[in-house]
DOKE-782052 format. One record per residue (C-alpha): x, y, z; residue in three letters. Coordinates in steps of 0.25 Angstrom, whole numbers, padded with zeros to 4 digits, always signed. Layout:
N
XYZala...
This chain:
119
+0232-0021+0037met+0219-0016+0032asn+0221-0017+0017asp+0208-0022+0010ala+0203-0025-0004ile+0188-0021-0006leu+0178-0027-0015ile+0165-0021-0014gln+0152-0027-0019glu+0156-0037-0029leu+0143-0041-0036glu+0141-0056-0036leu+0130-0066-0040thr+0127-0078-0031gly+0117-0088-0026arg+0114-0085-0012ile+0102-0087-0003gly+0095-0095+0007val+0085-0101-0002thr+0087-0108-0015ala+0078-0098-0022glu+0087-0087-0017glu+0100-0094-0022arg+0093-0098-0036ala+0098-0085-0043ala+0111-0078-0041pro+0110-0065-0032gln+0118-0052-0032arg+0128-0052-0021leu+0139-0041-0017leu+0152-0045-0011leu+0161-0035-0004ser+0175-0039+0001leu+0186-0032+0009thr+0198-0040+0007ile+0210-0038+0016cys+0222-0045+0009pro+0233-0052+0016arg+0244-0043+0010ala+0243-0028+0013pro+0241-0018+0001phe+0255-0013+0004leu+0261-0026-0001gln+0253-0027-0014val+0263-0018-0022asp+0253-0016-0033asp+0253-0031-0036asp+0240-0038-0038leu+0246-0051-0034gly+0249-0046-0020arg+0234-0042-0017thr+0220-0048-0019ile+0214-0047-0033asp+0200-0042-0030tyr+0196-0047-0044ala+0199-0061-0040glu+0192-0059-0027ile+0180-0055-0034cys+0181-0066-0043ala+0182-0076-0032ala+0171-0071-0024ala+0162-0071-0037thr+0166-0085-0039ala+0162-0090-0025val+0148-0083-0025val+0145-0087-0039ser+0147-0102-0036thr+0139-0103-0023arg+0125-0104-0019ser+0124-0101-0004asp+0112-0099+0005lys+0119-0088+0014leu+0127-0076+0010ile+0136-0079+0022glu+0140-0092+0016thr+0143-0085+0003leu+0151-0074+0010ala+0159-0085+0017glu+0162-0092+0004ala+0167-0080-0003val+0176-0076+0009ala+0182-0090+0009ala+0185-0090-0006glu+0192-0077-0005leu+0200-0080+0008leu+0205-0093+0003gln+0209-0087-0011asn+0215-0073-0008phe+0225-0067+0001pro+0215-0061+0010ile+0217-0057+0025arg+0203-0053+0028leu+0190-0053+0020leu+0178-0045+0022cys+0166-0049+0013leu+0152-0044+0012glu+0142-0051+0003leu+0128-0045+0000arg+0116-0050-0007lys+0103-0043-0011phe+0092-0053-0008ile+0082-0045+0002leu+0074-0034-0005pro+0073-0025+0008gln+0088-0024+0010val+0099-0019+0001lys+0107-0032+0004tyr+0111-0043+0013val+0125-0047+0016gly+0136-0053+0024val+0149-0048+0028arg+0161-0057+0033ile+0175-0055+0036thr+0185-0066+0035arg+0200-0067+0038pro+0210-0075+0030ala+0210-0090+0035gly+0195-0089+0040ser+0190-0098+0029val
């Protein structure tokens, strides 16, 4: 089963950075998700209640990022993944989180893949 819901480049604002100075002001972040639901799309039958509401996913991810102040982007990515895996019927989650802190690169980021039950 390879059915997946894609959310590309959800724009977020969060406090992230090793130094207190870097965490002092919220930074622009981009979150991209590939979500493999527990139920295949063939079973959805055009019923939102049988699938994963991507608006709710976006709201949950936004809430996590807006309430944290982490030093490492890796830590923040794990927190978002844990929230989504604990509260939605997800079989497999692939998450990419980007930040724009170094002037000489387009972005820095992390990518993690977590199956259900891993957190």
